[in-house]
PAPAFI-648278 format. One record per residue (C-alpha): residue number from 1; residue in one letter; x, y, z. Coordinates in Angstrom, 2 decimals, m for minus. Layout:
BEGIN
<r num="NUM" residuo="A" px="X" py="Y" pz="Z"/>
...
This chain:
BEGIN
<r num="1" residuo="M" px="9.71" py="21.46" pz="m19.93"/>
<r num="2" residuo="T" px="11.78" py="21.13" pz="m16.75"/>
<r num="3" residuo="R" px="15.47" py="20.85" pz="m17.36"/>
<r num="4" residuo="S" px="16.97" py="17.57" pz="m16.05"/>
<r num="5" residuo="R" px="19.54" py="17.69" pz="m13.33"/>
<r num="6" residuo="P" px="22.76" py="15.66" pz="m12.95"/>
<r num="7" residuo="S" px="22.09" py="12.04" pz="m12.30"/>
<r num="8" residuo="R" px="23.20" py="10.21" pz="m9.07"/>
<r num="9" residuo="A" px="21.82" py="6.94" pz="m10.34"/>
<r num="10" residuo="R" px="23.42" py="3.72" pz="m9.29"/>
<r num="11" residuo="D" px="23.82" py="0.75" pz="m11.65"/>
<r num="12" residuo="L" px="21.79" py="m1.88" pz="m9.83"/>
<r num="13" residuo="K" px="22.73" py="m4.37" pz="m12.54"/>
<r num="14" residuo="G" px="26.38" py="m3.88" pz="m11.72"/>
<r num="15" residuo="L" px="25.52" py="m4.08" pz="m8.05"/>
<r num="16" residuo="L" px="24.28" py="m7.67" pz="m8.35"/>
<r num="17" residuo="G" px="26.87" py="m8.58" pz="m10.91"/>
<r num="18" residuo="E" px="24.12" py="m9.52" pz="m13.37"/>
<r num="19" residuo="D" px="20.84" py="m8.40" pz="m14.77"/>
<r num="20" residuo="L" px="17.82" py="m7.64" pz="m12.61"/>
<r num="21" residuo="G" px="15.71" py="m10.61" pz="m13.92"/>
<r num="22" residuo="P" px="14.46" py="m13.45" pz="m11.74"/>
<r num="23" residuo="L" px="16.90" py="m14.61" pz="m9.16"/>
<r num="24" residuo="R" px="15.63" py="m18.22" pz="m9.27"/>
<r num="25" residuo="G" px="18.22" py="m20.78" pz="m9.89"/>
<r num="26" residuo="R" px="21.26" py="m18.51" pz="m9.43"/>
<r num="27" residuo="G" px="23.73" py="m19.11" pz="m6.72"/>
<r num="28" residuo="D" px="27.41" py="m19.79" pz="m6.01"/>
<r num="29" residuo="G" px="26.76" py="m23.45" pz="m6.74"/>
<r num="30" residuo="A" px="24.05" py="m26.04" pz="m6.98"/>
<r num="31" residuo="P" px="21.21" py="m25.87" pz="m4.44"/>
<r num="32" residuo="S" px="22.15" py="m27.45" pz="m1.05"/>
<r num="33" residuo="T" px="20.22" py="m28.01" pz="2.17"/>
<r num="34" residuo="L" px="20.38" py="m26.23" pz="5.48"/>
<r num="35" residuo="S" px="18.73" py="m26.76" pz="8.84"/>
<r num="36" residuo="T" px="15.79" py="m24.46" pz="9.38"/>
<r num="37" residuo="A" px="17.35" py="m23.63" pz="12.75"/>
<r num="38" residuo="A" px="20.45" py="m22.24" pz="11.04"/>
<r num="39" residuo="L" px="18.44" py="m19.58" pz="9.21"/>
<r num="40" residuo="R" px="17.19" py="m16.24" pz="10.40"/>
<r num="41" residuo="P" px="14.94" py="m13.57" pz="8.73"/>
<r num="42" residuo="S" px="16.45" py="m10.54" pz="6.89"/>
<r num="43" residuo="P" px="16.02" py="m7.08" pz="8.42"/>
<r num="44" residuo="W" px="15.16" py="m5.90" pz="4.91"/>
<r num="45" residuo="Q" px="12.19" py="m8.22" pz="4.38"/>
<r num="46" residuo="P" px="9.72" py="m6.22" pz="2.22"/>
<r num="47" residuo="R" px="6.80" py="m8.35" pz="3.55"/>
<r num="48" residuo="R" px="5.47" py="m6.91" pz="6.80"/>
<r num="49" residuo="A" px="2.59" py="m9.27" pz="7.38"/>
<r num="50" residuo="F" px="2.19" py="m13.05" pz="6.91"/>
<r num="51" residuo="D" px="m1.37" py="m14.09" pz="6.35"/>
<r num="52" residuo="S" px="m1.99" py="m17.04" pz="8.69"/>
<r num="53" residuo="T" px="m4.46" py="m18.76" pz="6.43"/>
<r num="54" residuo="A" px="m2.18" py="m18.49" pz="3.31"/>
<r num="55" residuo="L" px="0.76" py="m19.71" pz="5.43"/>
<r num="56" residuo="T" px="m1.26" py="m22.75" pz="6.47"/>
<r num="57" residuo="E" px="m2.11" py="m23.50" pz="2.89"/>
<r num="58" residuo="L" px="1.51" py="m23.22" pz="1.81"/>
<r num="59" residuo="A" px="2.43" py="m25.51" pz="4.73"/>
<r num="60" residuo="A" px="m0.07" py="m28.10" pz="3.51"/>
<r num="61" residuo="S" px="1.43" py="m27.83" pz="m0.05"/>
<r num="62" residuo="I" px="4.93" py="m28.23" pz="1.31"/>
<r num="63" residuo="R" px="4.01" py="m31.19" pz="3.52"/>
<r num="64" residuo="S" px="2.83" py="m33.05" pz="0.38"/>
<r num="65" residuo="Q" px="5.28" py="m31.74" pz="m2.22"/>
<r num="66" residuo="G" px="8.14" py="m30.39" pz="m0.38"/>
<r num="67" residuo="V" px="9.73" py="m26.91" pz="m0.92"/>
<r num="68" residuo="L" px="9.83" py="m26.64" pz="m4.74"/>
<r num="69" residuo="Q" px="12.01" py="m23.45" pz="m5.00"/>
<r num="70" residuo="P" px="15.24" py="m23.05" pz="m2.90"/>
<r num="71" residuo="L" px="15.52" py="m20.16" pz="m0.52"/>
<r num="72" residuo="L" px="18.21" py="m17.50" pz="m1.34"/>
<r num="73" residuo="V" px="20.51" py="m17.09" pz="1.63"/>
<r num="74" residuo="R" px="23.86" py="m15.53" pz="2.62"/>
<r num="75" residuo="P" px="26.39" py="m16.34" pz="5.35"/>
<r num="76" residuo="A" px="25.80" py="m14.34" pz="8.45"/>
<r num="77" residuo="G" px="27.84" py="m15.03" pz="11.54"/>
<r num="78" residuo="E" px="27.52" py="m18.60" pz="12.60"/>
<r num="79" residuo="G" px="24.39" py="m19.13" pz="10.52"/>
<r num="80" residuo="Y" px="22.71" py="m17.84" pz="7.47"/>
<r num="81" residuo="E" px="20.38" py="m14.94" pz="6.70"/>
<r num="82" residuo="I" px="17.40" py="m15.41" pz="4.43"/>
<r num="83" residuo="V" px="17.64" py="m12.96" pz="1.50"/>
<r num="84" residuo="A" px="14.46" py="m14.29" pz="m0.15"/>
<r num="85" residuo="G" px="12.07" py="m17.01" pz="0.89"/>
<r num="86" residuo="E" px="11.13" py="m16.24" pz="4.53"/>
<r num="87" residuo="R" px="7.50" py="m17.18" pz="3.78"/>
<r num="88" residuo="R" px="8.69" py="m20.61" pz="2.57"/>
<r num="89" residuo="W" px="10.88" py="m21.07" pz="5.63"/>
<r num="90" residuo="R" px="7.97" py="m20.21" pz="7.92"/>
<r num="91" residuo="A" px="5.69" py="m22.60" pz="6.20"/>
<r num="92" residuo="A" px="8.31" py="m25.37" pz="6.10"/>
<r num="93" residuo="Q" px="8.70" py="m25.20" pz="9.84"/>
<r num="94" residuo="Q" px="4.84" py="m25.22" pz="10.24"/>
<r num="95" residuo="A" px="4.85" py="m28.34" pz="8.04"/>
<r num="96" residuo="G" px="7.36" py="m30.01" pz="10.31"/>
<r num="97" residuo="L" px="10.37" py="m29.82" pz="8.04"/>
<r num="98" residuo="T" px="13.79" py="m29.44" pz="9.83"/>
<r num="99" residuo="E" px="15.76" py="m28.79" pz="6.54"/>
<r num="100" residuo="V" px="15.04" py="m26.66" pz="3.46"/>
<r num="101" residuo="P" px="16.77" py="m26.38" pz="0.01"/>
<r num="102" residuo="V" px="18.82" py="m23.14" pz="m0.37"/>
<r num="103" residuo="L" px="21.05" py="m21.21" pz="m2.68"/>
<r num="104" residuo="I" px="23.98" py="m19.70" pz="m0.85"/>
<r num="105" residuo="R" px="25.32" py="m16.43" pz="m2.16"/>
<r num="106" residuo="A" px="28.02" py="m14.11" pz="m0.68"/>
<r num="107" residuo="L" px="26.20" py="m10.81" pz="m0.80"/>
<r num="108" residuo="D" px="26.99" py="m7.59" pz="1.03"/>
<r num="109" residuo="D" px="24.18" py="m5.65" pz="2.76"/>
<r num="110" residuo="Q" px="23.21" py="m3.54" pz="m0.16"/>
<r num="111" residuo="Q" px="23.27" py="m6.45" pz="m2.61"/>
<r num="112" residuo="A" px="21.12" py="m8.46" pz="m0.17"/>
<r num="113" residuo="R" px="18.59" py="m5.69" pz="0.11"/>
<r num="114" residuo="V" px="18.28" py="m5.25" pz="m3.59"/>
<r num="115" residuo="A" px="18.02" py="m9.01" pz="m4.19"/>
<r num="116" residuo="A" px="15.29" py="m9.32" pz="m1.44"/>
<r num="117" residuo="L" px="13.25" py="m6.46" pz="m2.89"/>
<r num="118" residuo="I" px="13.43" py="m7.72" pz="m6.47"/>
<r num="119" residuo="E" px="12.66" py="m11.41" pz="m5.62"/>
<r num="120" residuo="N" px="9.63" py="m10.41" pz="m3.38"/>
<r num="121" residuo="L" px="8.25" py="m7.84" pz="m5.84"/>
<r num="122" residuo="Q" px="8.12" py="m10.53" pz="m8.50"/>
<r num="123" residuo="R" px="5.56" py="m12.33" pz="m6.45"/>
<r num="124" residuo="E" px="1.87" py="m11.70" pz="m6.52"/>
<r num="125" residuo="N" px="0.90" py="m12.10" pz="m2.87"/>
<r num="126" residuo="L" px="2.29" py="m8.82" pz="m1.49"/>
<r num="127" residuo="N" px="m0.38" py="m6.38" pz="m0.47"/>
<r num="128" residuo="V" px="m0.39" py="m3.13" pz="m2.31"/>
<r num="129" residuo="I" px="1.32" py="m1.11" pz="0.42"/>
<r num="130" residuo="E" px="4.18" py="m3.66" pz="0.62"/>
<r num="131" residuo="E" px="4.47" py="m3.47" pz="m3.11"/>
<r num="132" residuo="I" px="4.61" py="0.32" pz="m3.13"/>
<r num="133" residuo="D" px="7.09" py="0.42" pz="m0.23"/>
<r num="134" residuo="G" px="9.30" py="m2.14" pz="m1.89"/>
<r num="135" residuo="K" px="9.27" py="m0.40" pz="m5.34"/>
<r num="136" residuo="L" px="10.00" py="2.99" pz="m3.72"/>
<r num="137" residuo="A" px="12.93" py="1.48" pz="m1.74"/>
<r num="138" residuo="L" px="14.37" py="0.10" pz="m5.01"/>
<r num="139" residuo="V" px="13.97" py="3.62" pz="m6.54"/>
<r num="140" residuo="A" px="15.71" py="5.13" pz="m3.54"/>
<r num="141" residuo="L" px="18.63" py="2.68" pz="m3.93"/>
<r num="142" residuo="A" px="18.85" py="3.25" pz="m7.75"/>
<r num="143" residuo="L" px="18.75" py="7.05" pz="m7.40"/>
<r num="144" residuo="N" px="21.05" py="7.14" pz="m4.38"/>
<r num="145" residuo="T" px="18.71" py="8.90" pz="m2.11"/>
<r num="146" residuo="D" px="16.24" py="8.28" pz="0.88"/>
<r num="147" residuo="L" px="12.57" py="7.28" pz="0.56"/>
<r num="148" residuo="E" px="11.19" py="10.80" pz="0.68"/>
<r num="149" residuo="G" px="13.81" py="11.98" pz="m1.82"/>
<r num="150" residuo="A" px="12.82" py="9.04" pz="m4.13"/>
<r num="151" residuo="R" px="9.19" py="10.06" pz="m3.95"/>
<r num="152" residuo="A" px="9.90" py="13.63" pz="m4.84"/>
<r num="153" residuo="R" px="12.31" py="12.68" pz="m7.56"/>
<r num="154" residuo="L" px="9.80" py="10.36" pz="m9.25"/>
<r num="155" residuo="V" px="7.30" py="13.26" pz="m9.43"/>
<r num="156" residuo="Q" px="10.03" py="15.53" pz="m10.97"/>
<r num="157" residuo="L" px="11.02" py="12.97" pz="m13.51"/>
<r num="158" residuo="L" px="7.51" py="12.86" pz="m14.89"/>
<r num="159" residuo="R" px="8.02" py="16.45" pz="m16.08"/>
<r num="160" residuo="E" px="11.69" py="16.14" pz="m17.24"/>
<r num="161" residuo="A" px="13.12" py="15.04" pz="m20.62"/>
<r num="162" residuo="P" px="14.54" py="11.54" pz="m20.65"/>
<r num="163" residuo="G" px="17.96" py="11.26" pz="m19.12"/>
<r num="164" residuo="A" px="20.10" py="8.98" pz="m16.94"/>
<r num="165" residuo="D" px="17.69" py="8.73" pz="m14.12"/>
<r num="166" residuo="H" px="14.89" py="7.70" pz="m16.48"/>
<r num="167" residuo="A" px="17.20" py="4.97" pz="m17.92"/>
<r num="168" residuo="A" px="18.14" py="3.73" pz="m14.44"/>
<r num="169" residuo="L" px="14.39" py="3.35" pz="m13.47"/>
<r num="170" residuo="N" px="13.63" py="1.64" pz="m16.76"/>
<r num="171" residuo="D" px="16.23" py="m1.00" pz="m15.72"/>
<r num="172" residuo="V" px="14.90" py="m1.23" pz="m12.18"/>
<r num="173" residuo="F" px="11.22" py="m1.80" pz="m13.24"/>
<r num="174" residuo="A" px="11.84" py="m3.99" pz="m16.30"/>
<r num="175" residuo="P" px="11.60" py="m7.31" pz="m14.35"/>
<r num="176" residuo="L" px="8.62" py="m6.12" pz="m12.11"/>
<r num="177" residuo="G" px="5.90" py="m6.12" pz="m14.67"/>
<r num="178" residuo="E" px="5.14" py="m2.40" pz="m14.37"/>
<r num="179" residuo="S" px="6.78" py="0.71" pz="m15.77"/>
<r num="180" residuo="W" px="8.04" py="3.37" pz="m13.39"/>
<r num="181" residuo="L" px="5.84" py="5.88" pz="m15.13"/>
<r num="182" residuo="S" px="2.68" py="3.88" pz="m14.19"/>
<r num="183" residuo="F" px="3.95" py="3.42" pz="m10.65"/>
<r num="184" residuo="A" px="4.61" py="7.21" pz="m10.30"/>
<r num="185" residuo="K" px="1.25" py="8.26" pz="m11.79"/>
<r num="186" residuo="N" px="m1.09" py="5.62" pz="m10.36"/>
<r num="187" residuo="K" px="0.32" py="4.15" pz="m7.04"/>
<r num="188" residuo="L" px="2.69" py="6.66" pz="m5.41"/>
<r num="189" residuo="R" px="m0.21" py="8.86" pz="m4.45"/>
<r num="190" residuo="V" px="m1.54" py="6.07" pz="m2.25"/>
<r num="191" residuo="L" px="1.07" py="6.85" pz="0.42"/>
<r num="192" residuo="R" px="m0.65" py="10.30" pz="0.88"/>
<r num="193" residuo="W" px="m4.00" py="8.80" pz="1.60"/>
<r num="194" residuo="P" px="m5.36" py="9.01" pz="5.12"/>
<r num="195" residuo="T" px="m3.72" py="6.59" pz="7.67"/>
<r num="196" residuo="E" px="m7.00" py="4.68" pz="8.18"/>
<r num="197" residuo="L" px="m7.24" py="3.88" pz="4.51"/>
<r num="198" residuo="V" px="m3.58" py="2.96" pz="4.17"/>
<r num="199" residuo="D" px="m3.91" py="0.64" pz="7.08"/>
<r num="200" residuo="A" px="m6.93" py="m1.04" pz="5.42"/>
<r num="201" residuo="L" px="m4.84" py="m1.49" pz="2.25"/>
<r num="202" residuo="R" px="m2.13" py="m3.03" pz="4.28"/>
<r num="203" residuo="A" px="m4.83" py="m5.44" pz="5.79"/>
<r num="204" residuo="G" px="m5.76" py="m6.61" pz="2.27"/>
<r num="205" residuo="L" px="m8.19" py="m4.07" pz="0.84"/>
<r num="206" residuo="P" px="m7.89" py="m4.01" pz="m2.89"/>
<r num="207" residuo="L" px="m6.45" py="m0.83" pz="m4.48"/>
<r num="208" residuo="T" px="m9.49" py="m0.41" pz="m6.71"/>
<r num="209" residuo="L" px="m11.77" py="m0.22" pz="m3.65"/>
<r num="210" residuo="G" px="m9.33" py="1.97" pz="m1.83"/>
<r num="211" residuo="A" px="m9.28" py="4.41" pz="m4.70"/>
<r num="212" residuo="L" px="m13.08" py="4.59" pz="m4.67"/>
<r num="213" residuo="I" px="m13.10" py="5.27" pz="m0.92"/>
<r num="214" residuo="A" px="m10.34" py="7.87" pz="m1.20"/>
<r num="215" residuo="G" px="m12.61" py="9.86" pz="m3.51"/>
<r num="216" residuo="A" px="m15.34" py="10.02" pz="m0.83"/>
<r num="217" residuo="P" px="m15.56" py="12.61" pz="1.91"/>
<r num="218" residuo="P" px="m13.16" py="11.68" pz="4.78"/>
<r num="219" residuo="E" px="m16.09" py="11.48" pz="7.31"/>
<r num="220" residuo="H" px="m17.40" py="8.51" pz="5.33"/>
<r num="221" residuo="H" px="m14.15" py="6.60" pz="5.05"/>
<r num="222" residuo="G" px="m14.61" py="4.52" pz="8.20"/>
<r num="223" residuo="A" px="m18.07" py="3.26" pz="7.18"/>
<r num="224" residuo="L" px="m16.99" py="2.46" pz="3.59"/>
<r num="225" residuo="I" px="m13.82" py="0.69" pz="4.71"/>
<r num="226" residuo="A" px="m15.82" py="m1.55" pz="7.06"/>
<r num="227" residuo="L" px="m18.28" py="m2.27" pz="4.26"/>
<r num="228" residuo="A" px="m15.44" py="m3.10" pz="1.79"/>
<r num="229" residuo="L" px="m13.50" py="m5.38" pz="4.26"/>
<r num="230" residuo="G" px="m16.86" py="m7.09" pz="4.95"/>
<r num="231" residuo="G" px="m16.92" py="m8.26" pz="1.32"/>
<r num="232" residuo="A" px="m18.86" py="m5.61" pz="m0.51"/>
<r num="233" residuo="S" px="m18.30" py="m5.40" pz="m4.24"/>
<r num="234" residuo="R" px="m17.12" py="m2.25" pz="m6.10"/>
<r num="235" residuo="T" px="m20.75" py="m1.73" pz="m7.28"/>
<r num="236" residuo="Q" px="m22.14" py="m1.97" pz="m3.72"/>
<r num="237" residuo="L" px="m19.46" py="0.31" pz="m2.39"/>
<r num="238" residuo="R" px="m19.99" py="2.96" pz="m5.01"/>
<r num="239" residuo="A" px="m23.76" py="2.93" pz="m4.34"/>
<r num="240" residuo="E" px="m23.22" py="3.35" pz="m0.59"/>
<r num="241" residuo="A" px="m20.74" py="6.19" pz="m1.27"/>
<r num="242" residuo="Q" px="m23.33" py="7.90" pz="m3.43"/>
<r num="243" residuo="R" px="m26.07" py="7.41" pz="m0.77"/>
<r num="244" residuo="L" px="m23.88" py="8.92" pz="1.94"/>
<r num="245" residuo="G" px="m23.06" py="11.82" pz="m0.33"/>
<r num="246" residuo="K" px="m26.75" py="12.48" pz="m0.96"/>
<r num="247" residuo="V" px="m27.45" py="12.40" pz="2.79"/>
<r num="248" residuo="Q" px="m24.62" py="14.82" pz="3.37"/>
<r num="249" residuo="K" px="m26.00" py="17.22" pz="0.78"/>
<r num="250" residuo="T" px="m29.57" py="16.96" pz="2.19"/>
<r num="251" residuo="I" px="m28.77" py="18.09" pz="5.72"/>
<r num="252" residuo="P" px="m27.41" py="21.59" pz="4.75"/>
<r num="253" residuo="S" px="m30.21" py="22.05" pz="2.26"/>
<r num="254" residuo="R" px="m32.86" py="21.33" pz="4.84"/>
<r num="255" residuo="A" px="m31.12" py="23.73" pz="7.27"/>
<r num="256" residuo="A" px="m30.98" py="26.45" pz="4.58"/>
<r num="257" residuo="H" px="m34.78" py="26.00" pz="3.86"/>
<r num="258" residuo="A" px="m35.56" py="26.25" pz="7.58"/>
<r num="259" residuo="A" px="m33.51" py="29.40" pz="7.96"/>
<r num="260" residuo="R" px="m35.31" py="31.01" pz="4.97"/>
<r num="261" residuo="Q" px="m38.64" py="30.14" pz="6.35"/>
<r num="262" residuo="L" px="m37.91" py="31.42" pz="9.85"/>
<r num="263" residuo="G" px="m36.56" py="34.65" pz="8.44"/>
<r num="264" residuo="S" px="m39.72" py="35.31" pz="6.38"/>
<r num="265" residuo="R" px="m42.12" py="37.63" pz="8.17"/>
<r num="266" residuo="R" px="m44.82" py="36.58" pz="5.80"/>
<r num="267" residuo="F" px="m44.28" py="32.96" pz="6.50"/>
<r num="268" residuo="M" px="m44.20" py="33.41" pz="10.30"/>
<r num="269" residuo="A" px="m47.33" py="35.65" pz="10.22"/>
<r num="270" residuo="G" px="m49.26" py="33.02" pz="8.26"/>
<r num="271" residuo="L" px="m48.70" py="30.25" pz="10.89"/>
<r num="272" residuo="S" px="m51.53" py="29.09" pz="13.03"/>
<r num="273" residuo="A" px="m51.34" py="29.63" pz="16.72"/>
<r num="274" residuo="D" px="m50.53" py="26.03" pz="17.29"/>
<r num="275" residuo="D" px="m47.81" py="26.05" pz="14.63"/>
<r num="276" residuo="Q" px="m46.27" py="29.26" pz="16.13"/>
<r num="277" residuo="Q" px="m46.18" py="27.55" pz="19.52"/>
<r num="278" residuo="A" px="m44.52" py="24.46" pz="18.01"/>
<r num="279" residuo="V" px="m41.91" py="26.67" pz="16.35"/>
<r num="280" residuo="E" px="m41.24" py="28.51" pz="19.59"/>
<r num="281" residuo="K" px="m40.71" py="25.15" pz="21.47"/>
<r num="282" residuo="W" px="m38.43" py="23.85" pz="18.69"/>
<r num="283" residuo="L" px="m36.43" py="27.14" pz="18.84"/>
<r num="284" residuo="A" px="m36.09" py="26.73" pz="22.63"/>
<r num="285" residuo="R" px="m34.38" py="23.41" pz="22.09"/>
<r num="286" residuo="M" px="m31.93" py="24.88" pz="19.47"/>
<r num="287" residuo="P" px="m28.17" py="23.87" pz="20.03"/>
<r num="288" residuo="A" px="m26.17" py="26.60" pz="21.77"/>
<r num="289" residuo="A" px="m23.89" py="26.73" pz="18.73"/>
<r num="290" residuo="L" px="m26.70" py="28.12" pz="16.60"/>
<r num="291" residuo="L" px="m27.40" py="30.84" pz="19.18"/>
<r num="292" residuo="R" px="m23.91" py="32.40" pz="19.02"/>
<r num="293" residuo="E" px="m23.68" py="35.45" pz="17.03"/>
<r num="294" residuo="S" px="m21.15" py="35.31" pz="14.05"/>
<r num="295" residuo="D" px="m18.15" py="37.60" pz="14.12"/>
């Protein structure tokens, strides 16, 4: 068993001044109202893409019911920075609202980043890459390292005896509906997948389909991604992956059979004159790559 190393873990509970549970309803006072024009997005927003259809649906809901959950904001210059709730802010503007309910908290940069990550990760409409990036960023903050260091450390911790870093990660993941062990074993590897596949996951491809595609030969990824994004089910995708695999295996087996036949004097001698002429014509059209002698 690998010996654990000294911990550099930070206490994220202490950083926020309270536990890492849901941030809803907590503020420096009762919810107030601010102009949408006085708000600006956070540079640490975990969400990188805002689905236009989902945003339109949320705008319609806000138009009829209003913004049901206040945005979490902090003072920033002459206005306020959105710590959590940028999607609601965008939808409220689309719905024609000029004011939104807010909770104002005096947070420093690091506190704001932690709060934004936790609040967004407790939602269900992040894509899988945004979720992985967000959780890895929280791990980096908790273990006092950068993203690459966090990724490497998670892998190490799977082999180490329980220690301070394990306890810190248990605290971080407690409100997120997933253990850090499950995250490290099942999702962290996704960041190592080919760029084309990661981009598809970012565009909304489900992780279950992405995992199936990742197991197929890389030359088939493009076709399988297109099929999956076109609405194919897991069963249909698996069947197509198997079909492509069989085609790939058939080509070299046919080539090997042809090479054996052409190398057999008995086979060649037994050909009719017409067949021999057909073989000669076929050989004359052979790709140049096959005519080069091997080293």
